[in-house]
VEXNU-458188 format. One record per residue (C-alpha): z, y, x. Coordinates in steps of 0.05 Angstrom, whole numbers, padded with zeros to 5 digits, always signed. Layout:
N
ZYX
...
end
This chain:
424
+00452-00527-00791
+00397-00566-00756
+00358-00551-00693
+00284-00532-00704
+00239-00589-00682
+00212-00579-00612
+00266-00529-00591
+00305-00548-00528
+00368-00518-00500
+00326-00505-00438
+00297-00446-00476
+00367-00417-00485
+00382-00425-00412
+00316-00392-00393
+00335-00333-00438
+00403-00328-00405
+00372-00326-00336
+00326-00270-00358
+00390-00229-00363
+00420-00258-00299
+00395-00205-00251
+00409-00143-00295
+00479-00168-00308
+00490-00182-00234
+00465-00113-00214
+00512-00081-00264
+00573-00111-00230
+00574-00183-00259
+00628-00170-00312
+00574-00181-00365
+00569-00255-00346
+00628-00269-00393
+00588-00242-00452
+00525-00277-00427
+00562-00344-00426
+00588-00330-00496
+00518-00317-00521
+00493-00381-00489
+00551-00420-00520
+00534-00400-00592
+00470-00442-00597
+00502-00495-00554
+00545-00512-00614
+00482-00537-00649
+00455-00575-00589
+00521-00607-00567
+00575-00606-00621
+00641-00629-00592
+00650-00690-00636
+00677-00728-00576
+00714-00705-00514
+00715-00737-00445
+00767-00735-00391
+00738-00673-00358
+00740-00634-00423
+00812-00656-00434
+00830-00634-00363
+00798-00565-00374
+00836-00558-00440
+00902-00576-00406
+00892-00525-00352
+00877-00471-00403
+00937-00492-00445
+00985-00491-00386
+00959-00422-00364
+00971-00398-00435
+01042-00427-00436
+01058-00395-00369
+01046-00326-00399
+01113-00334-00434
+01150-00321-00368
+01099-00278-00332
+01120-00209-00308
+01052-00183-00329
+01040-00173-00403
+00977-00144-00434
+00959-00128-00505
+00920-00184-00537
+00863-00137-00554
+00848-00065-00537
+00796-00011-00550
+00747-00008-00607
+00679-00039-00622
+00649+00027-00645
+00664+00062-00578
+00644+00002-00537
+00713-00004-00506
+00736-00068-00541
+00766-00119-00494
+00812-00180-00495
+00871-00160-00452
+00909-00226-00452
+00884-00267-00393
+00905-00332-00424
+00860-00320-00485
+00802-00298-00442
+00806-00359-00397
+00813-00406-00457
+00752-00377-00490
+00713-00381-00425
+00734-00454-00417
+00710-00470-00487
+00644-00434-00477
+00634-00469-00410
+00646-00538-00439
+00596-00524-00495
+00542-00497-00448
+00548-00555-00398
+00549-00606-00454
+00486-00576-00484
+00452-00573-00416
+00467-00646-00403
+00431-00664-00468
+00366-00631-00447
+00312-00684-00448
+00265-00691-00388
+00194-00671-00406
+00131-00645-00376
+00142-00574-00403
+00172-00536-00345
+00164-00465-00370
+00239-00456-00376
+00248-00478-00304
+00195-00430-00279
+00227-00373-00318
+00295-00388-00287
+00267-00393-00217
+00227-00330-00226
+00289-00291-00247
+00328-00316-00187
+00271-00297-00141
+00275-00227-00170
+00349-00226-00154
+00333-00250-00083
+00284-00193-00075
+00336-00143-00097
+00386-00173-00049
+00336-00165+00008
+00327-00093-00012
+00403-00082-00010
+00402-00106+00062
+00340-00070+00088
+00340-00007+00044
+00412+00005+00022
+00403+00080+00014
+00345+00070-00033
+00385+00020-00074
+00444+00068-00077
+00398+00123-00102
+00377+00077-00159
+00451+00067-00177
+00466+00142-00172
+00450+00161-00245
+00496+00106-00271
+00554+00099-00222
+00592+00131-00165
+00552+00119-00101
+00615+00125-00059
+00658+00072-00092
+00631+00038-00154
+00559+00026-00133
+00577-00007-00065
+00625-00052-00102
+00572-00071-00152
+00525-00087-00095
+00576-00134-00065
+00589-00167-00132
+00514-00176-00142
+00511-00209-00074
+00566-00257-00094
+00527-00274-00158
+00465-00288-00116
+00506-00335-00072
+00518-00376-00135
+00445-00373-00155
+00421-00392-00086
+00436-00467-00095
+00385-00471-00151
+00331-00442-00106
+00351-00490-00050
+00345-00548-00097
+00277-00524-00122
+00251-00521-00050
+00259-00597-00048
+00199-00602-00095
+00156-00581-00036
+00123-00635+00008
+00172-00677+00049
+00152-00645+00116
+00164-00575+00088
+00227-00576+00046
+00280-00588+00100
+00253-00534+00148
+00248-00487+00087
+00320-00499+00069
+00343-00485+00140
+00301-00421+00141
+00330-00398+00075
+00401-00411+00098
+00390-00373+00164
+00357-00315+00128
+00414-00313+00077
+00466-00307+00132
+00428-00250+00164
+00419-00213+00098
+00491-00222+00077
+00516-00197+00144
+00471-00136+00138
+00499-00122+00069
+00570-00130+00095
+00592-00187+00051
+00636-00232+00094
+00651-00280+00037
+00576-00290+00023
+00556-00308+00094
+00616-00353+00101
+00594-00384+00035
+00526-00400+00066
+00559-00434+00125
+00600-00477+00077
+00536-00492+00038
+00503-00517+00102
+00564-00561+00116
+00564-00589+00044
+00489-00605+00048
+00500-00641+00113
+00558-00680+00083
+00520-00706+00023
+00461-00726+00067
+00503-00762+00119
+00554-00792+00071
+00501-00817+00022
+00550-00860-00018
+00615-00820-00018
+00593-00748-00003
+00614-00717-00069
+00680-00754-00070
+00696-00729+00000
+00674-00658-00018
+00718-00652-00080
+00776-00690-00048
+00774-00641+00011
+00776-00581-00035
+00834-00613-00073
+00872-00624-00008
+00860-00552+00013
+00889-00526-00053
+00950-00571-00047
+00962-00550+00026
+00942-00477+00018
+01014-00449+00023
+01022-00486+00089
+00952-00472+00116
+00943-00400+00094
+01014-00375+00084
+01051-00406+00143
+00991-00418+00188
+00961-00349+00175
+01028-00315+00189
+01035-00353+00254
+00965-00331+00277
+00979-00259+00257
+01047-00257+00291
+01016-00286+00354
+00973-00224+00359
+00906-00259+00350
+00854-00205+00336
+00827-00213+00265
+00777-00171+00225
+00814-00120+00182
+00792-00154+00117
+00819-00221+00141
+00883-00191+00168
+00898-00157+00101
+00888-00223+00066
+00934-00258+00115
+00991-00211+00097
+00976-00220+00023
+00977-00295+00032
+01043-00291+00069
+01075-00253+00011
+01045-00301-00040
+01074-00360-00003
+01143-00328-00006
+01134-00321-00081
+01113-00394-00087
+01179-00415-00056
+01217-00377-00110
+01187-00418-00168
+01149-00477-00139
+01146-00520-00202
+01127-00474-00259
+01104-00412-00221
+01114-00340-00240
+01065-00341-00298
+00993-00321-00308
+00973-00256-00273
+01044-00245-00248
+01017-00225-00180
+00993-00159-00211
+01066-00138-00214
+01084-00155-00142
+01088-00084-00116
+01120-00095-00048
+01093-00044+00002
+01088-00046+00077
+01146+00004+00076
+01188-00052+00047
+01171-00097+00107
+01183-00056+00171
+01155-00112+00216
+01089-00114+00177
+01087-00038+00175
+01092-00036+00251
+01035-00086+00257
+00992-00046+00209
+01002+00019+00246
+00988-00016+00313
+00924-00048+00287
+00896+00014+00253
+00923+00069+00298
+00941+00108+00235
+01013+00132+00232
+01012+00186+00178
+01057+00150+00129
+01002+00124+00084
+01016+00051+00099
+01089+00056+00079
+01067+00062+00006
+01007+00015+00009
+01016-00051-00029
+01014-00114+00012
+00983-00152-00046
+00932-00108-00082
+00927-00141-00151
+00919-00215-00132
+00923-00259-00070
+00847-00264-00059
+00855-00339-00054
+00854-00379-00118
+00891-00439-00089
+00951-00396-00071
+00946-00359-00137
+00947-00425-00176
+01009-00445-00137
+01043-00377-00146
+01028-00367-00220
+01025-00437-00250
+01066-00476-00199
+01060-00549-00179
+01043-00567-00251
+00981-00522-00251
+00962-00546-00181
+00964-00619-00202
+00923-00605-00265
+00871-00567-00223
+00868-00622-00171
+00861-00674-00226
+00801-00637-00255
+00767-00632-00187
+00777-00706-00173
+00751-00724-00241
+00688-00684-00227
+00680-00713-00158
+00687-00785-00183
+00643-00772-00244
+00583-00750-00202
+00535-00804-00180
+00532-00825-00107
+00488-00774-00070
+00439-00829-00050
+00426-00845-00123
+00408-00773-00139
+00341-00738-00125
+00345-00695-00063
+00337-00631-00104
+00397-00647-00148
+00439-00671-00090
+00428-00608-00050
+00436-00561-00109
+00501-00593-00132
+00532-00594-00063
+00510-00523-00049
+00539-00496-00114
+00605-00531-00101
+00610-00500-00031
+00588-00431-00053
+00639-00431-00110
+00693-00454-00062
+00678-00396-00015
+00688-00345-00070
+00747-00386-00095
+00780-00380-00027
+00767-00308-00007
+00748-00264-00066
+00764-00266-00140
+00827-00275-00181
+00832-00345-00211
+00834-00312-00280
+00769-00273-00270
+00730-00302-00327
+00665-00268-00305
+00667-00309-00241
+00676-00375-00278
+00622-00355-00328
+00574-00345-00270
+00593-00413-00240
+00581-00447-00308
+00513-00414-00318
+00493-00433-00247
+00516-00504-00260
+00475-00506-00323
+00416-00482-00281
+00427-00539-00232
+00426-00588-00292
+00361-00557-00317
+00331-00564-00247
+00352-00638-00247
+00322-00650-00316
+00256-00617-00299
+00248-00637-00226
+00298-00692-00210
+00283-00737-00269
+00213-00765-00284
end
């Protein structure tokens, strides 16, 4: 098959971003399918005739995750449901993450082959769709009851709808770097004050919505932007090396350090405290199998409750003031550790950690020096890295393919921004 003359992969990305906001508002799980749809035409624009070191590293991580399923306590059917009833799904996490990795490589490869041109319609479509998402996020902050009323016909306004709102906020955090980069197209005297204003406004909005991970993400974005501006030659290397070091030291920093802070009686927000206890349990699991880990998604089966740990149960009762017995049956680790670094350690061991660090360092050393990049590309790339790291550290499971699909689509959006704004 050949590509019709005049058609660019930028058109495909623009079409994907048209669906960005609806998918985000529906809870973000549809980003996996959206990435798959974007990957199909990517085969025509960027056939994988050759592979580079980053592609090999991604493949090795997916392969090791698949191999680790052999000794994982968690086992799911490879496929489940039916297409006719709309319940079809791929239950095996290893297969899902491998397919997501393949689709991601195809989409990024195709985006990198977009040729700079004067036709910026695709860019304007992408930015317009993200602005719509920004408007919806503002509405969630200032008119939450109205937003919940819109969700009411489709989902439970007590549980499901608020969760979808938070997931939509997380998705916007990943789209925000593209908007920050686009602001750099404004006159020199305007773009930096505009970026500061957007960051401050984002913190306020995310706090109003109640998304701790999102406002923390904005703080990390601000730090990353400052880093690549100050360290004009080595900014990206320092950024990715720092993330790598954090992953490697996460059992010590989060598990041991977090437990020490908690045991010292330092007052922590309830959401942070619950994560500290989960991190403590995860660190104990890491010590049991430090080299190979317990296998992909094994943390789903770690069902220790506070009743199994009398000391933690006493702390929980003291912090909440609730002593009706409910905490004795409450799981310390509800599904996954809520920190991907610890989860990589616990489920894939030192081997998985070193593969992941290798990928990050390859990316960091493959990126140009910040000073050699247009300001729009520099800020967007640093911001997306920091925003992804925030969600990586405090929110999703490492095997949540919808999260990675969102990151890949946002990265493709940053590349499109670079092609249409950053390059002549």
